[in-house]
C-alpha positions in Angstrom: 0.0 0.0 0.0 3.1 2.4 0.1 5.3 3.1 -2.9 8.8 3.5 -1.8 9.6 5.8 -4.8 6.9 8.3 -4.1 7.8 8.4 -0.4 11.6 8.9 -1.2 10.7 11.6 -3.7 8.5 13.5 -1.2 11.2 13.4 1.6 13.7 14.6 -0.9 11.5 17.4 -2.2 10.7 18.5 1.4 14.0 17.9 3.0 15.2 21.5 2.8 12.0 22.8 4.4 12.2 20.2 7.1 15.8 21.3 8.0 14.8 24.9 8.0 11.7 24.4 10.2 13.7 22.3 12.5 16.3 25.0 12.8 13.7 27.5 13.6 12.3 25.6 16.4 15.7 24.8 17.7 16.5 28.6 17.8 13.2 29.3 19.5 14.0 26.7 22.2 17.6 27.8 22.6 16.5 31.5 23.1 13.5 31.0 25.4 14.5 27.9 27.3 17.8 29.5 27.7 16.2 32.6 29.2 14.7 30.7 32.2 17.6 31.6 34.6 17.5 35.2 33.3 13.8 35.5 34.0 14.3 33.9 37.5 16.9 36.5 38.4 14.4 39.1 37.4 11.7 37.7 39.7 9.5 37.6 36.7 7.0 35.5 38.7 6.4 38.6 40.8 6.2 40.9 37.8 3.3 39.2 36.2 1.2 39.4 39.3 0.3 42.9 38.2 -0.9 41.7 34.7 -4.5 41.2 34.1 -5.6 37.6 34.8 -7.1 37.2 31.4 -3.8 38.2 29.7 -1.7 35.8 31.9 -4.1 32.9 31.1 -4.4 33.6 27.5 -0.6 33.7 27.1 -0.2 30.4 28.9 1.6 32.0 31.7 1.5 31.6 35.5 3.8 32.5 38.4 4.6 28.8 39.0 6.1 28.5 35.4 8.9 30.9 36.2 9.9 28.8 39.3 9.8 25.3 37.7 11.8 24.7 34.5 9.6 21.8 33.5 6.3 23.9 33.6 8.1 26.8 32.0 9.4 24.8 29.1 6.4 22.6 28.6 3.7 24.9 29.4 4.9 28.1 27.8 8.1 27.6 25.5 6.5 24.5 23.8 3.1 26.2 23.6 4.5 28.5 21.0 6.8 25.8 19.6 3.7 23.8 19.0 2.0 26.8 17.1 5.1 26.9 14.7 5.3 23.1 14.4 1.5 22.7 13.7 1.7 25.3 10.9 4.7 23.5 9.3 2.8 20.1 9.7 -0.3 21.5 7.9 1.9 23.2 5.2 3.8 20.0 4.6 0.6 17.7 4.4 -1.4 20.1 2.3 1.5 20.9 -0.1 2.1 17.3 -0.8 -1.3 16.9 -2.3 -2.0 20.4 -3.8 1.6 20.7 -5.3 0.8 17.9 -7.9 -2.1 19.8 -9.5 -0.3 23.2 -9.1 2.9 22.1 -11.0 1.1 19.8 -13.4 3.0 16.6 -12.1 -0.5 15.1 -11.6 -0.6 14.3 -15.4 2.4 12.1 -14.9 2.0 10.7 -11.3 -1.7 9.9 -11.7 -1.5 8.1 -14.9 1.0 5.5 -13.7 -0.3 2.1 -12.7 -0.8 3.1 -9.1 -4.0 3.8 -7.4 -4.8 7.2 -5.8 -4.9 5.5 -2.5 -1.4 4.2 -2.7 -0.2 7.7 -3.8 -2.0 9.2 -0.8 -0.7 6.6 1.7 2.8 7.0 0.3 2.8 10.8 0.9 1.3 10.2 4.3 4.2 7.8 5.1 6.6 10.6 4.1 4.8 13.0 6.3 5.1 10.7 9.3 8.9 10.2 8.9 9.5 14.0 8.6 7.3 15.0 11.5 8.8 12.3 13.7 12.3 13.4 12.7 11.4 17.1 13.7 10.1 16.2 17.1 13.0 13.9 17.9 15.4 16.7 17.0 13.5 19.2 19.2 13.4 16.7 22.1 17.1 16.1 21.9 17.9 19.8 21.7 15.6 20.6 24.6 17.1 17.9 26.7 20.7 19.0 26.0 19.8 22.7 26.8 17.9 21.7 30.0 20.2 19.1 31.4 23.6 20.6 30.6 22.9 24.3 30.8 19.7 25.7 32.1 18.7 23.4 34.9 21.0 20.4 35.6 19.2 18.1 38.1 15.8 19.7 37.8 15.0 19.0 34.1 12.6 16.0 34.2 13.3 13.7 31.2 10.2 11.7 31.7 7.8 14.6 31.9 9.4 16.4 28.9 9.3 13.3 26.9 5.5 13.3 27.4 5.4 17.1 26.5 7.1 16.4 23.2 5.1 13.2 22.5 1.8 15.2 22.9 3.3 18.0 20.6 4.0 15.2 18.0 0.6 13.8 18.3 -1.0 17.4 18.0 1.1 17.9 14.8 -0.1 14.5 13.5 -3.7 15.7 14.0 -2.9 19.0 12.2 -1.5 17.1 9.3 -4.5 14.8 9.2 -6.8 17.9 8.9 -4.6 19.3 6.1 -4.7 15.9 4.2 -8.5 16.0 4.5 -8.7 19.5 3.1 -5.9 19.4 0.5 -7.7 17.5 -2.3 -10.1 20.5 -2.5 -7.3 22.9 -3.2 -5.4 23.1 -6.5 -2.6 25.6 -5.4 0.3 25.3 -3.0 -0.2 28.9 -2.1 -3.8 28.1 -1.0 -2.7 25.2 1.2 0.1 27.3 2.7 -2.4 30.1 3.6 -4.8 27.6 5.1 -2.0 26.2 7.3 -1.0 29.5 8.6 -4.7 30.5 9.3 -5.7 27.2 10.9 -2.5 27.2 13.0 -3.4 30.7 14.6 -7.0 29.7 14.7 -6.4 26.7 16.9 -3.9 28.8 19.1 -6.3 31.7 19.4 -9.3 29.4 20.3 -7.3 27.8 23.0 -6.2 31.1 24.4 -9.8 32.7 24.3 -11.3 29.5 25.8 -8.8 29.7 28.7 -9.5 33.5 29.2 -13.3 33.5 29.2 -15.4 30.9 31.1 -18.3 31.7 28.9 -16.4 30.6 25.8 -14.7 27.6 27.4 -16.5 25.2 25.1 -14.3 26.6 22.2 -11.3 24.7 23.5 -12.8 21.4 22.2 -12.2 22.7 18.7 -8.3 23.3 19.3 -5.6 20.7 19.1 -3.8 22.7 21.8 -6.4 21.6 24.3 -6.0 17.9 23.5 -2.2 18.2 23.7 -2.3 19.8 27.2 1.3 20.5 27.3 1.2 22.0 30.8 -0.5 18.8 32.1 2.1 16.7 30.5 4.8 19.0 32.0 3.3 18.2 35.4 3.5 14.5 34.8 -0.2 14.5 34.1 -0.7 13.9 30.4 -4.2 14.2 29.0 -5.0 10.5 28.3 -8.1 11.2 26.2 -6.0 13.7 24.2 -3.6 10.9 23.4 -6.4 8.9 21.9 -8.4 11.8 20.3 -5.3 13.3 18.4 -4.3 10.1 16.5 -7.9 9.5 15.7 -8.1 13.0 14.1 -5.1 12.1 12.1 -6.4 8.7 11.0 -9.9 10.3 10.1 -8.2 13.1 8.1 -6.2 10.8 6.0 -9.2 8.5 5.4 -11.3 11.6 4.4 -8.6 13.0 2.2 -8.1 9.5 0.5 -11.9 9.4 -0.3 -11.8 12.9 -1.7 -8.7 12.3 -3.7 -10.3 9.3 -5.3 -13.4 11.3 -6.2 -11.5 14.4 -7.4 -11.7 15.3 -11.1 -8.5 16.9 -12.2 -8.8 19.9 -14.6 -7.6 19.0 -18.2 
């Protein structure tokens, strides 16, 4: 059900963007996780007590985060890391499908003796390989910075592993959503714009739902809620989220496969 040539081609075509986005996330972690000691010296936990509660909650901050490196990294740094990673995941997944129509390669690829289902699953496999690589790299960099520089003896490897695992699962769900929508889009620019828009949409929904009790129901529409990075950082991962996020990914791939098989390409 997976064609090795298609998978290798997709990885080769997207290798550069994968390295760039990995580097971006590494730099973000280096700067913000590396600032933990600096913020502690500034007594940042006391400074934010004067901020409005809605602002603090919406930005994913709390006084405890600036006193515990695990909460700080998992609950705040990786919150923004997931925003970037989810945008990349949706750009990657959507681009794999919409690119063939946009560049005209659909005329070659889809006339080969391969079913559209095989083509979709081969691209999905490439997506899995690259997203897993991204999160392994991010976890290794976070671990190195946390253990050897920022907080030797305090950085909890098990808790942070769960944080990064939940981030990975959230990106899979984001990619599944993109795979489901991509057959409806015929331009890479369109899938890129959708990825950026959905990435911020999920992030803002989660923030707004945290800020206002009346809008708390909106959290169920955000992948950030199901990832619950703060809970994972406390050693209390959201078990339901660990089930729902992969289900969203699988459902998205199934929906995308059905739509791709029904799609009529322009002559």
